[in-house]
mmCIF file of the N, C-alpha and C atoms, coordinates in Angstrom:
data_MODEL
# 
_entry.id   MODEL 
# 
loop_
_atom_site.group_PDB 
_atom_site.id 
_atom_site.type_symbol 
_atom_site.label_atom_id 
_atom_site.label_alt_id 
_atom_site.label_comp_id 
_atom_site.label_asym_id 
_atom_site.label_entity_id 
_atom_site.label_seq_id 
_atom_site.pdbx_PDB_ins_code 
_atom_site.Cartn_x 
_atom_site.Cartn_y 
_atom_site.Cartn_z 
_atom_site.occupancy 
_atom_site.B_iso_or_equiv 
_atom_site.pdbx_formal_charge 
_atom_site.auth_seq_id 
_atom_site.auth_comp_id 
_atom_site.auth_asym_id 
_atom_site.auth_atom_id 
_atom_site.pdbx_PDB_model_num 
ATOM 1   N N  . MET A 1 1  ? 3.341  21.711 26.650  1.00 0.00 ? 1  MET A N  1 
ATOM 2   C CA . MET A 1 1  ? 3.848  20.539 27.349  1.00 0.00 ? 1  MET A CA 1 
ATOM 3   C C  . MET A 1 1  ? 4.206  19.424 26.372  1.00 0.00 ? 1  MET A C  1 
ATOM 4   N N  . GLU A 1 2  ? 3.397  19.296 25.300  1.00 0.00 ? 2  GLU A N  1 
ATOM 5   C CA . GLU A 1 2  ? 3.674  18.265 24.297  1.00 0.00 ? 2  GLU A CA 1 
ATOM 6   C C  . GLU A 1 2  ? 5.044  18.478 23.657  1.00 0.00 ? 2  GLU A C  1 
ATOM 7   N N  . SER A 1 3  ? 5.350  19.738 23.348  1.00 0.00 ? 3  SER A N  1 
ATOM 8   C CA . SER A 1 3  ? 6.644  20.054 22.747  1.00 0.00 ? 3  SER A CA 1 
ATOM 9   C C  . SER A 1 3  ? 7.785  19.648 23.676  1.00 0.00 ? 3  SER A C  1 
ATOM 10  N N  . LEU A 1 4  ? 7.612  19.897 24.958  1.00 0.00 ? 4  LEU A N  1 
ATOM 11  C CA . LEU A 1 4  ? 8.614  19.512 25.946  1.00 0.00 ? 4  LEU A CA 1 
ATOM 12  C C  . LEU A 1 4  ? 8.838  18.007 25.907  1.00 0.00 ? 4  LEU A C  1 
ATOM 13  N N  . ASN A 1 5  ? 7.766  17.239 25.911  1.00 0.00 ? 5  ASN A N  1 
ATOM 14  C CA . ASN A 1 5  ? 7.890  15.783 25.863  1.00 0.00 ? 5  ASN A CA 1 
ATOM 15  C C  . ASN A 1 5  ? 8.569  15.326 24.576  1.00 0.00 ? 5  ASN A C  1 
ATOM 16  N N  . GLN A 1 6  ? 8.236  15.974 23.471  1.00 0.00 ? 6  GLN A N  1 
ATOM 17  C CA . GLN A 1 6  ? 8.844  15.618 22.193  1.00 0.00 ? 6  GLN A CA 1 
ATOM 18  C C  . GLN A 1 6  ? 10.333 15.962 22.172  1.00 0.00 ? 6  GLN A C  1 
ATOM 19  N N  . GLN A 1 7  ? 10.678 17.085 22.773  1.00 0.00 ? 7  GLN A N  1 
ATOM 20  C CA . GLN A 1 7  ? 12.092 17.474 22.848  1.00 0.00 ? 7  GLN A CA 1 
ATOM 21  C C  . GLN A 1 7  ? 12.887 16.417 23.604  1.00 0.00 ? 7  GLN A C  1 
ATOM 22  N N  . LEU A 1 8  ? 12.398 16.056 24.765  1.00 0.00 ? 8  LEU A N  1 
ATOM 23  C CA . LEU A 1 8  ? 13.091 15.048 25.565  1.00 0.00 ? 8  LEU A CA 1 
ATOM 24  C C  . LEU A 1 8  ? 13.127 13.710 24.837  1.00 0.00 ? 8  LEU A C  1 
ATOM 25  N N  . LYS A 1 9  ? 12.041 13.347 24.215  1.00 0.00 ? 9  LYS A N  1 
ATOM 26  C CA . LYS A 1 9  ? 11.968 12.067 23.510  1.00 0.00 ? 9  LYS A CA 1 
ATOM 27  C C  . LYS A 1 9  ? 13.023 11.982 22.405  1.00 0.00 ? 9  LYS A C  1 
ATOM 28  N N  . ILE A 1 10 ? 13.131 13.027 21.610  1.00 0.00 ? 10 ILE A N  1 
ATOM 29  C CA . ILE A 1 10 ? 14.054 12.988 20.479  1.00 0.00 ? 10 ILE A CA 1 
ATOM 30  C C  . ILE A 1 10 ? 15.516 12.975 20.948  1.00 0.00 ? 10 ILE A C  1 
ATOM 31  N N  . VAL A 1 11 ? 15.811 13.687 22.035  1.00 0.00 ? 11 VAL A N  1 
ATOM 32  C CA . VAL A 1 11 ? 17.180 13.689 22.562  1.00 0.00 ? 11 VAL A CA 1 
ATOM 33  C C  . VAL A 1 11 ? 17.488 12.315 23.181  1.00 0.00 ? 11 VAL A C  1 
ATOM 34  N N  . LYS A 1 12 ? 16.517 11.746 23.863  1.00 0.00 ? 12 LYS A N  1 
ATOM 35  C CA . LYS A 1 12 ? 16.709 10.414 24.450  1.00 0.00 ? 12 LYS A CA 1 
ATOM 36  C C  . LYS A 1 12 ? 16.879 9.346  23.372  1.00 0.00 ? 12 LYS A C  1 
ATOM 37  N N  . GLN A 1 13 ? 16.195 9.522  22.252  1.00 0.00 ? 13 GLN A N  1 
ATOM 38  C CA . GLN A 1 13 ? 16.364 8.576  21.145  1.00 0.00 ? 13 GLN A CA 1 
ATOM 39  C C  . GLN A 1 13 ? 17.787 8.635  20.601  1.00 0.00 ? 13 GLN A C  1 
ATOM 40  N N  . LYS A 1 14 ? 18.348 9.820  20.585  1.00 0.00 ? 14 LYS A N  1 
ATOM 41  C CA . LYS A 1 14 ? 19.719 9.985  20.089  1.00 0.00 ? 14 LYS A CA 1 
ATOM 42  C C  . LYS A 1 14 ? 20.735 9.405  21.074  1.00 0.00 ? 14 LYS A C  1 
ATOM 43  N N  . PHE A 1 15 ? 20.444 9.537  22.352  1.00 0.00 ? 15 PHE A N  1 
ATOM 44  C CA . PHE A 1 15 ? 21.344 9.055  23.408  1.00 0.00 ? 15 PHE A CA 1 
ATOM 45  C C  . PHE A 1 15 ? 20.555 8.146  24.362  1.00 0.00 ? 15 PHE A C  1 
ATOM 46  N N  . PRO A 1 16 ? 20.169 6.965  23.896  1.00 0.00 ? 16 PRO A N  1 
ATOM 47  C CA . PRO A 1 16 ? 19.253 6.126  24.667  1.00 0.00 ? 16 PRO A CA 1 
ATOM 48  C C  . PRO A 1 16 ? 19.787 5.660  26.029  1.00 0.00 ? 16 PRO A C  1 
ATOM 49  N N  . ASN A 1 17 ? 21.072 5.558  26.188  1.00 0.00 ? 17 ASN A N  1 
ATOM 50  C CA . ASN A 1 17 ? 21.636 5.091  27.458  1.00 0.00 ? 17 ASN A CA 1 
ATOM 51  C C  . ASN A 1 17 ? 21.813 6.210  28.475  1.00 0.00 ? 17 ASN A C  1 
ATOM 52  N N  . GLN A 1 18 ? 21.406 7.418  28.111  1.00 0.00 ? 18 GLN A N  1 
ATOM 53  C CA . GLN A 1 18 ? 21.612 8.573  28.982  1.00 0.00 ? 18 GLN A CA 1 
ATOM 54  C C  . GLN A 1 18 ? 20.303 9.254  29.387  1.00 0.00 ? 18 GLN A C  1 
ATOM 55  N N  . ALA A 1 19 ? 19.206 8.505  29.378  1.00 0.00 ? 19 ALA A N  1 
ATOM 56  C CA . ALA A 1 19 ? 17.889 9.090  29.640  1.00 0.00 ? 19 ALA A CA 1 
ATOM 57  C C  . ALA A 1 19 ? 17.831 9.816  30.984  1.00 0.00 ? 19 ALA A C  1 
ATOM 58  N N  . ASP A 1 20 ? 18.363 9.204  32.037  1.00 0.00 ? 20 ASP A N  1 
ATOM 59  C CA . ASP A 1 20 ? 18.311 9.847  33.352  1.00 0.00 ? 20 ASP A CA 1 
ATOM 60  C C  . ASP A 1 20 ? 19.122 11.140 33.371  1.00 0.00 ? 20 ASP A C  1 
ATOM 61  N N  . ARG A 1 21 ? 20.301 11.101 32.777  1.00 0.00 ? 21 ARG A N  1 
ATOM 62  C CA . ARG A 1 21 ? 21.156 12.287 32.731  1.00 0.00 ? 21 ARG A CA 1 
ATOM 63  C C  . ARG A 1 21 ? 20.493 13.401 31.921  1.00 0.00 ? 21 ARG A C  1 
ATOM 64  N N  . ILE A 1 22 ? 19.850 13.032 30.841  1.00 0.00 ? 22 ILE A N  1 
ATOM 65  C CA . ILE A 1 22 ? 19.163 14.015 30.004  1.00 0.00 ? 22 ILE A CA 1 
ATOM 66  C C  . ILE A 1 22 ? 18.051 14.697 30.788  1.00 0.00 ? 22 ILE A C  1 
ATOM 67  N N  . GLU A 1 23 ? 17.253 13.924 31.488  1.00 0.00 ? 23 GLU A N  1 
ATOM 68  C CA . GLU A 1 23 ? 16.180 14.506 32.297  1.00 0.00 ? 23 GLU A CA 1 
ATOM 69  C C  . GLU A 1 23 ? 16.741 15.403 33.398  1.00 0.00 ? 23 GLU A C  1 
ATOM 70  N N  . GLU A 1 24 ? 17.809 14.959 34.016  1.00 0.00 ? 24 GLU A N  1 
ATOM 71  C CA . GLU A 1 24 ? 18.450 15.746 35.078  1.00 0.00 ? 24 GLU A CA 1 
ATOM 72  C C  . GLU A 1 24 ? 18.931 17.092 34.533  1.00 0.00 ? 24 GLU A C  1 
ATOM 73  N N  . LEU A 1 25 ? 19.621 17.048 33.401  1.00 0.00 ? 25 LEU A N  1 
ATOM 74  C CA . LEU A 1 25 ? 20.120 18.283 32.799  1.00 0.00 ? 25 LEU A CA 1 
ATOM 75  C C  . LEU A 1 25 ? 18.976 19.184 32.345  1.00 0.00 ? 25 LEU A C  1 
ATOM 76  N N  . TYR A 1 26 ? 17.941 18.576 31.787  1.00 0.00 ? 26 TYR A N  1 
ATOM 77  C CA . TYR A 1 26 ? 16.808 19.357 31.303  1.00 0.00 ? 26 TYR A CA 1 
ATOM 78  C C  . TYR A 1 26 ? 16.139 20.107 32.444  1.00 0.00 ? 26 TYR A C  1 
ATOM 79  N N  . GLU A 1 27 ? 16.032 19.466 33.576  1.00 0.00 ? 27 GLU A N  1 
ATOM 80  C CA . GLU A 1 27 ? 15.391 20.091 34.735  1.00 0.00 ? 27 GLU A CA 1 
ATOM 81  C C  . GLU A 1 27 ? 16.247 21.173 35.374  1.00 0.00 ? 27 GLU A C  1 
ATOM 82  N N  . SER A 1 28 ? 17.570 21.046 35.263  1.00 0.00 ? 28 SER A N  1 
ATOM 83  C CA . SER A 1 28 ? 18.435 21.934 36.032  1.00 0.00 ? 28 SER A CA 1 
ATOM 84  C C  . SER A 1 28 ? 19.216 22.969 35.216  1.00 0.00 ? 28 SER A C  1 
ATOM 85  N N  . ASP A 1 29 ? 19.273 22.815 33.899  1.00 0.00 ? 29 ASP A N  1 
ATOM 86  C CA . ASP A 1 29 ? 20.167 23.668 33.108  1.00 0.00 ? 29 ASP A CA 1 
ATOM 87  C C  . ASP A 1 29 ? 19.423 24.320 31.941  1.00 0.00 ? 29 ASP A C  1 
ATOM 88  N N  . GLU A 1 30 ? 19.271 25.628 32.027  1.00 0.00 ? 30 GLU A N  1 
ATOM 89  C CA . GLU A 1 30 ? 18.553 26.367 30.988  1.00 0.00 ? 30 GLU A CA 1 
ATOM 90  C C  . GLU A 1 30 ? 19.254 26.266 29.630  1.00 0.00 ? 30 GLU A C  1 
ATOM 91  N N  . ASP A 1 31 ? 20.585 26.293 29.636  1.00 0.00 ? 31 ASP A N  1 
ATOM 92  C CA . ASP A 1 31 ? 21.320 26.169 28.374  1.00 0.00 ? 31 ASP A CA 1 
ATOM 93  C C  . ASP A 1 31 ? 21.053 24.812 27.716  1.00 0.00 ? 31 ASP A C  1 
ATOM 94  N N  . PHE A 1 32 ? 20.957 23.780 28.526  1.00 0.00 ? 32 PHE A N  1 
ATOM 95  C CA . PHE A 1 32 ? 20.666 22.448 27.990  1.00 0.00 ? 32 PHE A CA 1 
ATOM 96  C C  . PHE A 1 32 ? 19.248 22.404 27.423  1.00 0.00 ? 32 PHE A C  1 
ATOM 97  N N  . ARG A 1 33 ? 18.291 23.016 28.105  1.00 0.00 ? 33 ARG A N  1 
ATOM 98  C CA . ARG A 1 33 ? 16.915 23.079 27.592  1.00 0.00 ? 33 ARG A CA 1 
ATOM 99  C C  . ARG A 1 33 ? 16.881 23.791 26.242  1.00 0.00 ? 33 ARG A C  1 
ATOM 100 N N  . THR A 1 34 ? 17.620 24.884 26.155  1.00 0.00 ? 34 THR A N  1 
ATOM 101 C CA . THR A 1 34 ? 17.684 25.623 24.890  1.00 0.00 ? 34 THR A CA 1 
ATOM 102 C C  . THR A 1 34 ? 18.304 24.762 23.799  1.00 0.00 ? 34 THR A C  1 
ATOM 103 N N  . LEU A 1 35 ? 19.346 24.045 24.144  1.00 0.00 ? 35 LEU A N  1 
ATOM 104 C CA . LEU A 1 35 ? 19.998 23.149 23.190  1.00 0.00 ? 35 LEU A CA 1 
ATOM 105 C C  . LEU A 1 35 ? 19.035 22.053 22.736  1.00 0.00 ? 35 LEU A C  1 
ATOM 106 N N  . CYS A 1 36 ? 18.273 21.495 23.653  1.00 0.00 ? 36 CYS A N  1 
ATOM 107 C CA . CYS A 1 36 ? 17.276 20.479 23.299  1.00 0.00 ? 36 CYS A CA 1 
ATOM 108 C C  . CYS A 1 36 ? 16.221 21.062 22.362  1.00 0.00 ? 36 CYS A C  1 
ATOM 109 N N  . PHE A 1 37 ? 15.775 22.270 22.668  1.00 0.00 ? 37 PHE A N  1 
ATOM 110 C CA . PHE A 1 37 ? 14.788 22.928 21.816  1.00 0.00 ? 37 PHE A CA 1 
ATOM 111 C C  . PHE A 1 37 ? 15.360 23.142 20.414  1.00 0.00 ? 37 PHE A C  1 
ATOM 112 N N  . ASP A 1 38 ? 16.589 23.623 20.331  1.00 0.00 ? 38 ASP A N  1 
ATOM 113 C CA . ASP A 1 38 ? 17.235 23.855 19.035  1.00 0.00 ? 38 ASP A CA 1 
ATOM 114 C C  . ASP A 1 38 ? 17.385 22.550 18.253  1.00 0.00 ? 38 ASP A C  1 
ATOM 115 N N  . TYR A 1 39 ? 17.767 21.489 18.928  1.00 0.00 ? 39 TYR A N  1 
ATOM 116 C CA . TYR A 1 39 ? 17.934 20.177 18.280  1.00 0.00 ? 39 TYR A CA 1 
ATOM 117 C C  . TYR A 1 39 ? 16.579 19.684 17.764  1.00 0.00 ? 39 TYR A C  1 
ATOM 118 N N  . PHE A 1 40 ? 15.561 19.798 18.596  1.00 0.00 ? 40 PHE A N  1 
ATOM 119 C CA . PHE A 1 40 ? 14.216 19.389 18.217  1.00 0.00 ? 40 PHE A CA 1 
ATOM 120 C C  . PHE A 1 40 ? 13.743 20.162 16.987  1.00 0.00 ? 40 PHE A C  1 
ATOM 121 N N  . THR A 1 41 ? 13.937 21.469 17.007  1.00 0.00 ? 41 THR A N  1 
ATOM 122 C CA . THR A 1 41 ? 13.535 22.322 15.890  1.00 0.00 ? 41 THR A CA 1 
ATOM 123 C C  . THR A 1 41 ? 14.290 21.948 14.621  1.00 0.00 ? 41 THR A C  1 
ATOM 124 N N  . CYS A 1 42 ? 15.574 21.719 14.741  1.00 0.00 ? 42 CYS A N  1 
ATOM 125 C CA . CYS A 1 42 ? 16.396 21.311 13.603  1.00 0.00 ? 42 CYS A CA 1 
ATOM 126 C C  . CYS A 1 42 ? 15.884 20.000 13.009  1.00 0.00 ? 42 CYS A C  1 
ATOM 127 N N  . MET A 1 43 ? 15.570 19.046 13.857  1.00 0.00 ? 43 MET A N  1 
ATOM 128 C CA . MET A 1 43 ? 15.079 17.751 13.388  1.00 0.00 ? 43 MET A CA 1 
ATOM 129 C C  . MET A 1 43 ? 13.730 17.901 12.681  1.00 0.00 ? 43 MET A C  1 
ATOM 130 N N  . GLN A 1 44 ? 12.879 18.792 13.173  1.00 0.00 ? 44 GLN A N  1 
ATOM 131 C CA . GLN A 1 44 ? 11.595 19.036 12.514  1.00 0.00 ? 44 GLN A CA 1 
ATOM 132 C C  . GLN A 1 44 ? 11.815 19.605 11.114  1.00 0.00 ? 44 GLN A C  1 
ATOM 133 N N  . TYR A 1 45 ? 12.710 20.590 11.013  1.00 0.00 ? 45 TYR A N  1 
ATOM 134 C CA . TYR A 1 45 ? 12.996 21.184 9.706   1.00 0.00 ? 45 TYR A CA 1 
ATOM 135 C C  . TYR A 1 45 ? 13.570 20.151 8.747   1.00 0.00 ? 45 TYR A C  1 
ATOM 136 N N  . LEU A 1 46 ? 14.474 19.323 9.229   1.00 0.00 ? 46 LEU A N  1 
ATOM 137 C CA . LEU A 1 46 ? 15.050 18.287 8.371   1.00 0.00 ? 46 LEU A CA 1 
ATOM 138 C C  . LEU A 1 46 ? 13.974 17.327 7.867   1.00 0.00 ? 46 LEU A C  1 
ATOM 139 N N  . GLN A 1 47 ? 13.069 16.955 8.752   1.00 0.00 ? 47 GLN A N  1 
ATOM 140 C CA . GLN A 1 47 ? 11.979 16.059 8.362   1.00 0.00 ? 47 GLN A CA 1 
ATOM 141 C C  . GLN A 1 47 ? 11.090 16.726 7.306   1.00 0.00 ? 47 GLN A C  1 
ATOM 142 N N  . ASN A 1 48 ? 10.783 18.001 7.503   1.00 0.00 ? 48 ASN A N  1 
ATOM 143 C CA . ASN A 1 48 ? 9.963  18.726 6.527   1.00 0.00 ? 48 ASN A CA 1 
ATOM 144 C C  . ASN A 1 48 ? 10.673 18.855 5.188   1.00 0.00 ? 48 ASN A C  1 
ATOM 145 N N  . PHE A 1 49 ? 11.970 19.172 5.213   1.00 0.00 ? 49 PHE A N  1 
ATOM 146 C CA . PHE A 1 49 ? 12.725 19.299 3.973   1.00 0.00 ? 49 PHE A CA 1 
ATOM 147 C C  . PHE A 1 49 ? 12.794 17.964 3.242   1.00 0.00 ? 49 PHE A C  1 
ATOM 148 N N  . LYS A 1 50 ? 12.962 16.896 3.998   1.00 0.00 ? 50 LYS A N  1 
ATOM 149 C CA . LYS A 1 50 ? 13.020 15.566 3.388   1.00 0.00 ? 50 LYS A CA 1 
ATOM 150 C C  . LYS A 1 50 ? 11.697 15.244 2.703   1.00 0.00 ? 50 LYS A C  1 
ATOM 151 N N  . LYS A 1 51 ? 10.587 15.567 3.357   1.00 0.00 ? 51 LYS A N  1 
ATOM 152 C CA . LYS A 1 51 ? 9.269  15.321 2.782   1.00 0.00 ? 51 LYS A CA 1 
ATOM 153 C C  . LYS A 1 51 ? 9.081  16.160 1.521   1.00 0.00 ? 51 LYS A C  1 
ATOM 154 N N  . GLU A 1 52 ? 9.416  17.446 1.606   1.00 0.00 ? 52 GLU A N  1 
ATOM 155 C CA . GLU A 1 52 ? 9.279  18.331 0.447   1.00 0.00 ? 52 GLU A CA 1 
ATOM 156 C C  . GLU A 1 52 ? 10.157 17.853 -0.704  1.00 0.00 ? 52 GLU A C  1 
ATOM 157 N N  . SER A 1 53 ? 11.363 17.439 -0.373  1.00 0.00 ? 53 SER A N  1 
ATOM 158 C CA . SER A 1 53 ? 12.290 16.960 -1.392  1.00 0.00 ? 53 SER A CA 1 
ATOM 159 C C  . SER A 1 53 ? 11.727 15.722 -2.083  1.00 0.00 ? 53 SER A C  1 
ATOM 160 N N  . SER A 1 54 ? 11.157 14.831 -1.307  1.00 0.00 ? 54 SER A N  1 
ATOM 161 C CA . SER A 1 54 ? 10.564 13.615 -1.855  1.00 0.00 ? 54 SER A CA 1 
ATOM 162 C C  . SER A 1 54 ? 9.416  13.960 -2.789  1.00 0.00 ? 54 SER A C  1 
ATOM 163 N N  . GLU A 1 55 ? 8.568  14.889 -2.356  1.00 0.00 ? 55 GLU A N  1 
ATOM 164 C CA . GLU A 1 55 ? 7.443  15.310 -3.193  1.00 0.00 ? 55 GLU A CA 1 
ATOM 165 C C  . GLU A 1 55 ? 7.941  15.970 -4.477  1.00 0.00 ? 55 GLU A C  1 
ATOM 166 N N  . LYS A 1 56 ? 8.977  16.785 -4.368  1.00 0.00 ? 56 LYS A N  1 
ATOM 167 C CA . LYS A 1 56 ? 9.527  17.449 -5.556  1.00 0.00 ? 56 LYS A CA 1 
ATOM 168 C C  . LYS A 1 56 ? 10.163 16.424 -6.490  1.00 0.00 ? 56 LYS A C  1 
ATOM 169 N N  . GLN A 1 57 ? 10.807 15.412 -5.925  1.00 0.00 ? 57 GLN A N  1 
ATOM 170 C CA . GLN A 1 57 ? 11.426 14.368 -6.745  1.00 0.00 ? 57 GLN A CA 1 
ATOM 171 C C  . GLN A 1 57 ? 10.350 13.617 -7.533  1.00 0.00 ? 57 GLN A C  1 
ATOM 172 N N  . GLU A 1 58 ? 9.224  13.335 -6.890  1.00 0.00 ? 58 GLU A N  1 
ATOM 173 C CA . GLU A 1 58 ? 8.122  12.668 -7.584  1.00 0.00 ? 58 GLU A CA 1 
ATOM 174 C C  . GLU A 1 58 ? 7.616  13.529 -8.730  1.00 0.00 ? 58 GLU A C  1 
ATOM 175 N N  . SER A 1 59 ? 7.459  14.820 -8.490  1.00 0.00 ? 59 SER A N  1 
ATOM 176 C CA . SER A 1 59 ? 7.004  15.734 -9.543  1.00 0.00 ? 59 SER A CA 1 
ATOM 177 C C  . SER A 1 59 ? 8.023  15.797 -10.670 1.00 0.00 ? 59 SER A C  1 
ATOM 178 N N  . LEU A 1 60 ? 9.285  15.829 -10.306 1.00 0.00 ? 60 LEU A N  1 
ATOM 179 C CA . LEU A 1 60 ? 10.349 15.882 -11.308 1.00 0.00 ? 60 LEU A CA 1 
ATOM 180 C C  . LEU A 1 60 ? 10.287 14.655 -12.211 1.00 0.00 ? 60 LEU A C  1 
ATOM 181 N N  . GLU A 1 61 ? 10.134 13.478 -11.615 1.00 0.00 ? 61 GLU A N  1 
ATOM 182 C CA . GLU A 1 61 ? 10.068 12.247 -12.401 1.00 0.00 ? 61 GLU A CA 1 
ATOM 183 C C  . GLU A 1 61 ? 8.829  12.243 -13.298 1.00 0.00 ? 61 GLU A C  1 
ATOM 184 N N  . GLU A 1 62 ? 7.725  12.742 -12.775 1.00 0.00 ? 62 GLU A N  1 
ATOM 185 C CA . GLU A 1 62 ? 6.496  12.816 -13.564 1.00 0.00 ? 62 GLU A CA 1 
ATOM 186 C C  . GLU A 1 62 ? 6.695  13.725 -14.776 1.00 0.00 ? 62 GLU A C  1 
ATOM 187 N N  . TYR A 1 63 ? 7.309  14.883 -14.561 1.00 0.00 ? 63 TYR A N  1 
ATOM 188 C CA . TYR A 1 63 ? 7.531  15.813 -15.662 1.00 0.00 ? 63 TYR A CA 1 
ATOM 189 C C  . TYR A 1 63 ? 8.559  15.279 -16.663 1.00 0.00 ? 63 TYR A C  1 
ATOM 190 N N  . LYS A 1 64 ? 9.515  14.506 -16.202 1.00 0.00 ? 64 LYS A N  1 
ATOM 191 C CA . LYS A 1 64 ? 10.453 13.876 -17.140 1.00 0.00 ? 64 LYS A CA 1 
ATOM 192 C C  . LYS A 1 64 ? 9.708  12.919 -18.066 1.00 0.00 ? 64 LYS A C  1 
ATOM 193 N N  . GLY A 1 65 ? 8.771  12.176 -17.502 1.00 0.00 ? 65 GLY A N  1 
ATOM 194 C CA . GLY A 1 65 ? 7.957  11.277 -18.318 1.00 0.00 ? 65 GLY A CA 1 
ATOM 195 C C  . GLY A 1 65 ? 7.105  12.034 -19.313 1.00 0.00 ? 65 GLY A C  1 
ATOM 196 N N  . ILE A 1 66 ? 6.501  13.111 -18.865 1.00 0.00 ? 66 ILE A N  1 
ATOM 197 C CA . ILE A 1 66 ? 5.693  13.939 -19.759 1.00 0.00 ? 66 ILE A CA 1 
ATOM 198 C C  . ILE A 1 66 ? 6.565  14.506 -20.867 1.00 0.00 ? 66 ILE A C  1 
ATOM 199 N N  . ARG A 1 67 ? 7.761  14.969 -20.511 1.00 0.00 ? 67 ARG A N  1 
ATOM 200 C CA . ARG A 1 67 ? 8.686  15.514 -21.522 1.00 0.00 ? 67 ARG A CA 1 
ATOM 201 C C  . ARG A 1 67 ? 8.992  14.471 -22.581 1.00 0.00 ? 67 ARG A C  1 
ATOM 202 N N  . GLN A 1 68 ? 9.253  13.253 -22.158 1.00 0.00 ? 68 GLN A N  1 
ATOM 203 C CA . GLN A 1 68 ? 9.565  12.192 -23.123 1.00 0.00 ? 68 GLN A CA 1 
ATOM 204 C C  . GLN A 1 68 ? 8.399  11.957 -24.081 1.00 0.00 ? 68 GLN A C  1 
ATOM 205 N N  . GLU A 1 69 ? 7.199  11.930 -23.536 1.00 0.00 ? 69 GLU A N  1 
ATOM 206 C CA . GLU A 1 69 ? 6.022  11.742 -24.384 1.00 0.00 ? 69 GLU A CA 1 
ATOM 207 C C  . GLU A 1 69 ? 5.876  12.899 -25.367 1.00 0.00 ? 69 GLU A C  1 
ATOM 208 N N  . LEU A 1 70 ? 6.064  14.112 -24.883 1.00 0.00 ? 70 LEU A N  1 
ATOM 209 C CA . LEU A 1 70 ? 5.952  15.281 -25.767 1.00 0.00 ? 70 LEU A CA 1 
ATOM 210 C C  . LEU A 1 70 ? 7.037  15.273 -26.840 1.00 0.00 ? 70 LEU A C  1 
ATOM 211 N N  . GLU A 1 71 ? 8.245  14.867 -26.464 1.00 0.00 ? 71 GLU A N  1 
ATOM 212 C CA . GLU A 1 71 ? 9.333  14.784 -27.448 1.00 0.00 ? 71 GLU A CA 1 
ATOM 213 C C  . GLU A 1 71 ? 9.021  13.739 -28.512 1.00 0.00 ? 71 GLU A C  1 
ATOM 214 N N  . LYS A 1 72 ? 8.396  12.629 -28.139 1.00 0.00 ? 72 LYS A N  1 
ATOM 215 C CA . LYS A 1 72 ? 7.997  11.613 -29.123 1.00 0.00 ? 72 LYS A CA 1 
ATOM 216 C C  . LYS A 1 72 ? 6.978  12.181 -30.091 1.00 0.00 ? 72 LYS A C  1 
ATOM 217 N N  . GLU A 1 73 ? 5.997  12.903 -29.543 1.00 0.00 ? 73 GLU A N  1 
ATOM 218 C CA . GLU A 1 73 ? 4.974  13.502 -30.401 1.00 0.00 ? 73 GLU A CA 1 
ATOM 219 C C  . GLU A 1 73 ? 5.582  14.554 -31.327 1.00 0.00 ? 73 GLU A C  1 
ATOM 220 N N  . LEU A 1 74 ? 6.494  15.364 -30.798 1.00 0.00 ? 74 LEU A N  1 
ATOM 221 C CA . LEU A 1 74 ? 7.175  16.353 -31.640 1.00 0.00 ? 74 LEU A CA 1 
ATOM 222 C C  . LEU A 1 74 ? 7.936  15.657 -32.755 1.00 0.00 ? 74 LEU A C  1 
ATOM 223 N N  . HIS A 1 75 ? 8.627  14.603 -32.402 1.00 0.00 ? 75 HIS A N  1 
ATOM 224 C CA . HIS A 1 75 ? 9.410  13.839 -33.383 1.00 0.00 ? 75 HIS A CA 1 
ATOM 225 C C  . HIS A 1 75 ? 8.495  13.327 -34.501 1.00 0.00 ? 75 HIS A C  1 
ATOM 226 N N  . GLU A 1 76 ? 7.338  12.785 -34.110 1.00 0.00 ? 76 GLU A N  1 
ATOM 227 C CA . GLU A 1 76 ? 6.400  12.266 -35.113 1.00 0.00 ? 76 GLU A CA 1 
ATOM 228 C C  . GLU A 1 76 ? 5.920  13.369 -36.039 1.00 0.00 ? 76 GLU A C  1 
ATOM 229 N N  . PHE A 1 77 ? 5.617  14.535 -35.499 1.00 0.00 ? 77 PHE A N  1 
ATOM 230 C CA . PHE A 1 77 ? 5.185  15.648 -36.351 1.00 0.00 ? 77 PHE A CA 1 
ATOM 231 C C  . PHE A 1 77 ? 6.293  16.090 -37.288 1.00 0.00 ? 77 PHE A C  1 
ATOM 232 N N  . ILE A 1 78 ? 7.488  16.208 -36.766 1.00 0.00 ? 78 ILE A N  1 
ATOM 233 C CA . ILE A 1 78 ? 8.592  16.764 -37.543 1.00 0.00 ? 78 ILE A CA 1 
ATOM 234 C C  . ILE A 1 78 ? 9.069  15.800 -38.616 1.00 0.00 ? 78 ILE A C  1 
ATOM 235 N N  . PHE A 1 79 ? 9.143  14.527 -38.328 1.00 0.00 ? 79 PHE A N  1 
ATOM 236 C CA . PHE A 1 79 ? 9.759  13.584 -39.243 1.00 0.00 ? 79 PHE A CA 1 
ATOM 237 C C  . PHE A 1 79 ? 8.753  12.711 -40.003 1.00 0.00 ? 79 PHE A C  1 
ATOM 238 N N  . THR A 1 80 ? 7.484  12.998 -39.900 1.00 0.00 ? 80 THR A N  1 
ATOM 239 C CA . THR A 1 80 ? 6.479  12.255 -40.643 1.00 0.00 ? 80 THR A CA 1 
ATOM 240 C C  . THR A 1 80 ? 5.902  13.147 -41.715 1.00 0.00 ? 80 THR A C  1 
ATOM 241 N N  . GLU A 1 81 ? 5.816  12.590 -42.906 1.00 0.00 ? 81 GLU A N  1 
ATOM 242 C CA . GLU A 1 81 ? 5.269  13.375 -44.010 1.00 0.00 ? 81 GLU A CA 1 
ATOM 243 C C  . GLU A 1 81 ? 3.816  13.083 -44.193 1.00 0.00 ? 81 GLU A C  1 
# 
């Protein structure tokens, strides 16, 4: 039931002036329910990918910093007598 409420909520957020029509279609049209489910699922995946991407970007920046530090240390070893 929670998923159903979330599906309707997310579609209503996209089309806020059509809440009554959305509920009407959801109750009466199986194809519309399927479309709402697909949209909801797509939005969940996008949110997850965005989160993963953000986490990967943070790791990437961290490793770039580590690389710079390591390159400085390598430089000191190589060019210092």
